[in-house]
N, C-alpha and C positions, 0 to 999 in steps of 0.2 A: 248341523253336524259338529260334534265336539272335536276340536283338534287335540293332538297329543300334547301340545305345549301347555294347554290350560290346566289339565289335571296334574301334569308334572310340576308346574309352577305352583299349584295349590299345595300339593305334597311337600315340595321344598320349603315353602313358606311355613307350613305347620312343623316340619322337622326343625326349621330354624328357631321357631318360637318355643319348641319343646326343649331344644338344647340351651336357649337363653334362660329358660325357667331353671333347668338344672344347674346352670352356672350361678344364678341368683341364689338358689338354695344352698348351694356349696359355700358360697361367700357368707351367707347368714350363719351356717354352722361353724365356719371358720372363726367368725366373730365370737360365737357363743361358747364353743367348746375347745377350740384349738385344733391344729391339723391332726395330731397323732391320735385323737380321741374319735375321729370321725371314720366311719365305714361307708362303703358304697351303698350297703343297706339303708343306713341313716338318711343318705341323700335321697335314694328312691322314696322312702317313706314320707319324708317332708315335701318331696315334689309331687307326691301322689301318682307315681308311675311305677312300673315293675322294675325290679333290679336289672333285669335284661335289657330294658330300654335305656337305662343309664349306661350300661355296657356297650350298647349299640352306637351311642354317640361318643363315649369316652371309654376306651378299652382298658384303661387302668386308672387307679386312683391318682397317680403321678400325672398322667395326661389330663385329668380333669382339673386338678388344682394348679397345674402349670398354666392352663388356659385361664383360669381366674386371675392369676397374677398377671398374665400378659394383658388381659382386659383392663385391669387396674392401672397398669403401667401406661397404657395408651390414654386412658382418661386423665391421669395426672400429668403425663408428658403433654398432652394436647393443651391442658390448662396453662402450663408453664409456657409453651410456645405462644399462646394468645397474650400472655402477659408480656412476653418479649416484644411482640409486635405493637402493643399498646404503649409501651414505655421502655426504651433502650436500657434504662438503669436496671430493669428487672433481670438483665443477664448477669448481674453481679452476684457472687457467692452468697453474700449476705441476704439479698432478696430471695434468692431461691431457697435458702435455709428457712426463712420466715414462711414462705409459701408451703413448703413440705410440712412444717409444723402445724400451720394452720389448716392444711389439707385433711388432717385427722378428723376434724369435725365433719367435713364434707364427704369424706369416704371412711367409714368405720372399719373396712377391711384393712386399709393402710394402717390405722391405728392398732389393729389386732396384730398385724405382722410386726411392726416396728417396736411395740411394747410388750410383745409376748416373751415368755421364758425362752432361754437359748435353745432348749431342746426343740420346741415347736419351730422357731425361726430357723435353726439349723436344718431340721427335717424338710421344711419348705424350700430352702435354698438348694438342698440336695436334690429334691424332686424336680425343680425347675432345671437345674443343671443337667440332670440326666435326660430330661425331655428337650429342653431348649437351651443347651449350653451356648449356642450361637448368640442368642439374645443377651446372656449374661455377659459374655466376653465382649460383645459389641457395645453394650452400654459401658463397660469399663473403658474400652477404647475411646468412646466418645467423651467420656468425662475427662480423660487425659488430654485429648485434643482440644476440648473446651478450655482447660487450665492453660495449656500452652498458647492458645489464641489470646486469651486475657493477658498473659505475660507479654506477648509479642506487641500488644497495644499499650503497654505500660499501665495496665489496670490493677496488677497485682505487684506486691513487693517481691524483691529478688533475693532475700536472704536465704530462702530455701528452694530446693528443686521443686519441679512441678509434681512429681510423685509424692513428695512430702506434703506439698500444699493440698493434694488430693486427699491424703491421709487426715490432715487437719480438718478438712471440710466434712468428710464422711463421718469421722469419729465424733465431731462436734454435734452434728445433726442427730446421729443415732444415740449418742450419749445423753443429749438433752431429752430425748424421748424415753429412753430406758431408766433413767434415774429417778423420775418422779415417784413411781410406786416404791422404789427402795427407800427413798427419803421419808415418804410418808409412814412407811412401816416402822421407821426409827423416830418418828414424832418430830422430824425436822420441819420447819416452816417452809411451805412451797408456794411461790407466787401463783397468781391466777394464769389462766391459759394465755391470754393475749400478752400479758407481761413476760411470760416465758418465751414466747415467740420473739418479743422485742430484745430480750436479753440474749438469745441465741444469735440474732441478727447482728447485734452490736459486738458479740464476741467474735463472730467470723469476720466482720469488717475490720476489727482491730488487729486480728491475727494475719489477715491475708492481703487486704486491699490497700491500693495506693489511691491517691487523689485522682479523680476521673473527670475528664473534659467531656462535654456533650459531643464534640467531634470524634474522640476516641471511642465512646460508647456506641455512637452510631455505626462507625467503621467495624468494630468488633461484633455488634449485633448482626450486621449484614453477613459475616462469616460464620457465626454461630448458628444462625437459624437453619441453613442447610444441614448441619450436622445433626440437630435435633429432629428436623423433618425426615431425614433418611432413617434415623433410628425408629421413629414412629412408623414409617412405611414398612420397615422390616417386621416390626411387631404385628402390623395389621395383616400382613401376608400370612401370618401363622393362623389367624382366626377362621378363614374359609374351611380349613381342614376339619374343624369340629363344629363350626358355627356358620353355616351357609348364609348368604345374603337373604333378606326377606323380600327384596324388590329388585 
């Protein structure tokens, strides 16, 4: 006799696989076309499903692409946390800046977002804010708390406030990503990818960081890990709404 749980589990697994496929396709189109040019019909066609199936999983384009961004945030955030656990010095802004820069190669969606024109990036931020404003605000709070913790352990210079240091960090990372295509259009020489990552890390280090003892790095790491773990847990709580577990 077939139990009710068997078929239900099979259906849920198939639904999850189909939702994951739709998310994969949405990410591929985001890389290829940019957010503003994509329609739900495009996603359905590329995923080889009906448009109604896409809407069954994701009721709006904003819901779909905010989930794409949540998923990439989880992947990149998990990678950073693993680096923190491997090496306490990885918590420093210069190290995070390098990792985010290098992550473009591993996650093309991240590169598409961070190096896209301001219209595309602005549209994506607006979409995520409308759907997942709690995550956007939570990430900002975590970054400020992260900066304040580094300051409390003497790992950052104290000439500027934590808010100003946050600005220096974020603008340095985003600026390094956005300027390459602009410079190439104007025939400026641009260093290779790895060199750009090193230059960014050195710039952030010189602008923000104080000499770091192993003891201070360990102590700060132990306080910073729960901050990032909690942020990732909040992001993971979003996924089951649209992407049920497969097992």
